[in-house]
N, C-alpha and C positions, 0 to 999 in steps of 0.2 A: 590589500585586496581581500575581499571576503572569500571564504573557502568555496562557496558555490560559484562565484565568478571565475575563480582559478580552475575549477573543474570544467567549466563551460568554455574556457578560452580556446581549446583546439576545435571547437564546433560552433564558435560564436556566429559565423556567417550562416551556417546551416540552420541554426536556431532562429535567426532573424528571418530567413526565407520561410522557414516552417511556420512561423506565426502568421504570415500573410496567407499561406496555403491553408492553414487551419481555419482562419476566419472565413475564407472562401468556401471551405467544406461544410460550413454550418449555414450558409446563405439560404434564404427562403423568400418566396414571394409574399409571405404573410408578414405584415408590418409588426404585429405583436411579437412574433417569434424572433424577428431581427432585433427588436428592442431588448428582448431577454438574452439572446446570445451575445449581443454587444455588452450587456451587463456582466455576463459570465467571463468574456474575454478580458475585460478591464480589471477583473479581480482574480486573475490567475495566481497560482501558487509558485513554487520554485521550479515547476515543470521537470521534476526528476525523471518522470517516465519517458518523455521524448528524449531527454538527455541520455538515458540508458540505450535507447534505440540507436541514436546517432553515434555514440561512442563505441558501441559493440560493432556496428556496421563498418565504421572507419577502421577499427582495429582488425577486423576480419578481412575487409576489402583493401587493406594496405593503403588507407587514405582515400580510397575511391568509394563513392556512393552513387545511387541512381534515384529515379523518380519513385520506384517501389519503396525506397527507404522513407521518403517524405510521406507517402501514402500510409505506410506502416505506422509511422509516428502519429499521423493525424487520426488513424483508426483507433489507436490505443488511447489517445487523449479524448476522442469523442465518447468512447465506451466508458472511460474512467469518469468523465464529467457526468455522463448519464447516471452512473451508479451513485455519485455524490448527491445529485439532485433527488434521486429516489430515496437514498439513505436519510436525507433530511426530512422527508415526508414520513418515512417509517419511524424515525426517532422523535418526530415532532420537534425538530430542532429549528430554532428561529435565527441562529447565527451560523456563518460559515466563514472562517478565516477573518473574524472580526467585523464582517459585514452581515447585513440581513441576508438570509437564505432566500431562494426563489419562492419557496412555499410561504415564507413570511410576507413577501411583497405581493405575490400574485395568487396566493392560496393553493391548496393541495391539488385541486383538479388540474390547474394549468401546469403545476410543477411536474405531475405524473406524465402529462402529455408531452411536455418539453423533454423529459427524460426518455420517453419512447421515441420521440423525433430524433434525438441525438444518437440513440442506439441504432435506429434504422439508417441514418445517414452514414454511420460507421460501416454497417454491413454492406450498404449499396456502393460505397466507395471501393470496397474490395471486389464486389461482384461486377460492377461496371468496367473495371480494369482487368477482370479475370485473374485477380490475385487469390486464387482459391487456396493456395498453401498458407497464405497469411490469414485468410478468413478462418481456416480450420484452427490455427493457433489461438486466435482471439475468441472463437466460439467456445472452445474448450475452457478458456479462462472465465468467460461469462457463466457457463454452466457450473464450474467449480465454486465461483464466488457465491452464487445463489445457494448451492448445497452447503457451503461453509456457514453462511448466515443462518440457514434453517437448522443445521446441526447444533449451532450454538444456542439458538432459541429453545430447541428441544431439550438440550442438556441443562440449560440454565434453570429450567422449571424445577428440576430435581436436585440441582447442585451436585451431581455425581460425576463431574468431569475428572477423568484420570489424566495423567501426563500424556499418555498416548493419544487420547481423544483431543486434548488441548492442541497438540502439534498437528493433528489432522485438521482441526478448525482453522488454525492460523495459516497453515499451508494453503488451504483453499481460499480463505477469506482475504488474506493480505499478500502472501508470497506468490500466488498464482499469477497475479497481474504483473508483478515485477519480472517473474519468469517469462511471461508472454512478451514483455518489452525486449528482453535480451534475446530470446529466440527469434522474434520478429526482425531484430537488427541483423542477426546472422543470416536468416532465411532470405531477407531482401537482397543481399549481395551474393550469397552462396547457397542457393536452394538445394536441399537434398544432401548437404554435406554433414559430416559428424559434428561440425561446429554448432549446428542448430540445437542439438540435444545438450552439448556441453554448456552452451550459453544459457539454455533453459534451466539447467541444474544450478549454474552460477547465480542466476536471478532468484531462483527459489531459496537458496541458502541466504542470500542477502535479505530477501523478504522476511524470512523467519527471524533473522537477527534484528531487523527493523522493528518487528512486532514485540520482541522481548524487550527491546529498548523502551518502547511505548509503555509496556507493563511496569518498567522500573520507575517511570515518571510518577506513578501513583504513590511511590514511597519516598519521593524527594522532599527535602525540607523547604526548598524554594518553590514559589508558585510559578513554575515554568511548565509550558506545554499544557497539561491538564491540572486542575486543582487536586491537591493531595487527597487521596481516599475516594476519588470519584468512581473508580471501578468497583470498589466495595459497595458504595451507595447504590450503584446500578446493578449489583449482584453479578458482576462479571468475574469469572474465575480466571485469574492470571497465574503465570508460572510460579512466582514466589509463594503465593498462597496455596496453590495446589501441592507443591512440594512439602510445605510445612504440614498441611492437613494429612497427607499420605503418611507422614512420618511421626505424627503426634500420637500421644496416648489416647485411648478411647474417650477419656474424660475431656481432654483438651480438644480432640477432634469434634466432639459434640458441641463444645462451647464455640468453636470457630464457625462451624456450619450454622449453628443457631444465630450467631452474631450477624452473619451475612444474610441469612434468611429472614430474620425477624427484627433485628436491631440495626439494620443498615442505614437508617436515618438518624440514629443516635450518635452525635458527633464524638462524645466521650468513648463510646464503645468502638467506633471505627478507629479512633486513635489507639485504643488498646490493642485492636487486631493488628494494626500496622506495626506497633512496637513488638508484639509477639512474633510476627513474621520476621522482623529484623533480628530479634534476639535468637531465633531458632534457625538462622542460616538461610532463610528463603531468598534474600537478596544475593548473597554470595553464590548460591547455587545457580540462580538465573543469570548472573553476570558471567559465570564460568561457561554456561551453555551458550550464551550469546557470542563469546569469544571463540568457542569451538566452531560455530557456524561461520563466523567471519574468517577464521583460518582455513577452513575447508574451501571457502569461496576463493580466497587468495591462491590456494594451491592450484585451482583450475586456471586462474589467470597466469600463473607462472609458466604454463605450457606454451604461452604465446611470446613471440619475439618482442623486444623493447620497442616502445613507440610512445608518442605523447598521448595517444588515445588510451593505451594500456595504463599509463601513469595516471590519467584522469580517472579511470575506472577504479584504480587502487585508492585514490583519494576519496572517491565516492564511497567505497567500502568503509574507510575510516570515518567519513562524515556520518554515515548511518549509525555508527557506534558512539561517536563523540558529540553528536548534535545536542543542543540544549532545549529543543522543543520539537 
C-alpha cells in the first residue's frame, strides 16, 4: 500500500464525502465555469491539505467531526486551488501536475477570473454558515501568502536574502497554508481551545520542513520533482545556497552571487555552483535544519494520546521529509 493511502486510511470515508461536498462548493450556473472546475477536480493532487484538516479534527475530537470540518476542508482547498491558478498566471506556467494549466487552455484573463471566483466561493462558504472563526484563520493565511510572495520578489531583485528573511518568506509563502489547515481542523471541533494554536504551530513547522525538502530537490542527482538547478536558473535563493553565501570568503561570495545574477542560464556555471554548495556543507546544513523542524513538530504531537489519527499525522510528518517529489 502506498504511504499516502496508509495515511489516508483512518479518514477514507471522510475524504470520499469531502470530494462530493467540494465539487458542490464550486458549482456555478455559468457553463464555462463548470467546465473549468470539472477540469480542476479531475486533476487533483494528493490532497494533503484536506487530509491535515480531517486528521487533526479527528485526533482532537476523539474520532468525531462535524459539518464545520467539511466546510473548513472545502474552504482551504478552494483557497489553495485559487492560489495555484493565480500562481500559474504570475509564473507564466503552462503545466500543472503534468497537465496543461488553466491559463494554457483558457488564457490568462479567464484563469484570473476563475481564481477570483474560487476565492470568493471559499469566503462565502464560511460567511453563509457564520463560521467567522474559520474565516479569520483562512483570511490571515491568504494575507500572509501574498506578503510572502511579494517579499520574495522584492528580495530576489537584489539577491540580499539572509537566513532570517528566507525563513520569513517560506513561513508566509508555504507554511502558513499548512498551519491554517491544522488550526482549522482543531477549530472546527474545538473552537477557542488551546489546541487551535498548538495545531497551528504544528502545521507551520511541517510547512517549513516541507519547503526545505523542496529546496533540496534542486541539488539531487536524479531528475525527481524539479529539474536539478532550476531554482538557481530562476534566481531563487534557497537555504543551502544562502548558508554557503553567508559563510563564504568575500571572493567566493562575489562569485556565487554573480553566478546566480548573471550566469544563471549557463548550465556549466550552474553545475559549478551546485557542486560548490555541496562541497561547502550547504546541503548538510539544510538537512539538519529540516530534521530540527520535523522533531519540533513531533514533540507537539507527543502531547496527545495515541490514536490512529495521531499515527497518520506522524506518518505524514515522515512523508514530508522522505518524499521523492
